[in-house]
N, C-alpha and C positions, 0 to 999 in steps of 0.2 A: 394675532397678537404678536408683537415684536418684543423680545426681551431687551432690557437695557443692558448695554455693555458696561461691565464693571471697570471703572477707571481709578487711577490714583489721583491724589490731590492736584498734581501738576497737569492732569488731563490725559496722560498717556494710559494705554490699556494695561490693566493689572494682570500681567502675564503669570505671576506667581499664583494668583488665585485660580486661573484657568489650568495651569499645570497641575496643581494639587487636585482640582476637580477631576481632571483626566485620570490621574493616578487612582483616585477613589473609585471612579467608574470602572476602570480596567480591573481593579482588585475585586470589586463586586462581581463583575462578569466572570472572572477566573474562578472565584468561589462557586458561583452558580454552575459553571461548566463542570467543575470537579464533583459537585454533588450529583449532577445528572449522570455523569460518567460512572460514579460509584454505584448508583442505583441500577444502571444497565449491566454493569459487571456482576453485581450480586445476583441479578436475575439469571445470569448465565452459569453460575456455579453448579446448580443441580444438573443442568444439561451436560456440562463437562464431566461431572462425576459419573453420570450414567454412561456416557461415551467411554470413559476410562475403564469402568467396570466391564462394559461390553467387550472392549479390546482385550482385557485380561481373560475373559471367558472364551473368546473366539481364538485368540492366538497366544496361549500361555507360554509357548516356547520362547517368545521374544522377551518375556519378563522374567 
């Protein structure tokens, strides 16, 4: 199936429509990537906390 190209009344391509559509798609993708990144970062917090505690116990003179 081919999509119809959105045009203005004079027959030219409606570039404003496609620019806005691109902005919306990029915004949605950026929000999705931020959510996924947050989930991955939050899952690392307990691991990093344990590593930090282990470092305190193993080498207390550095802290």
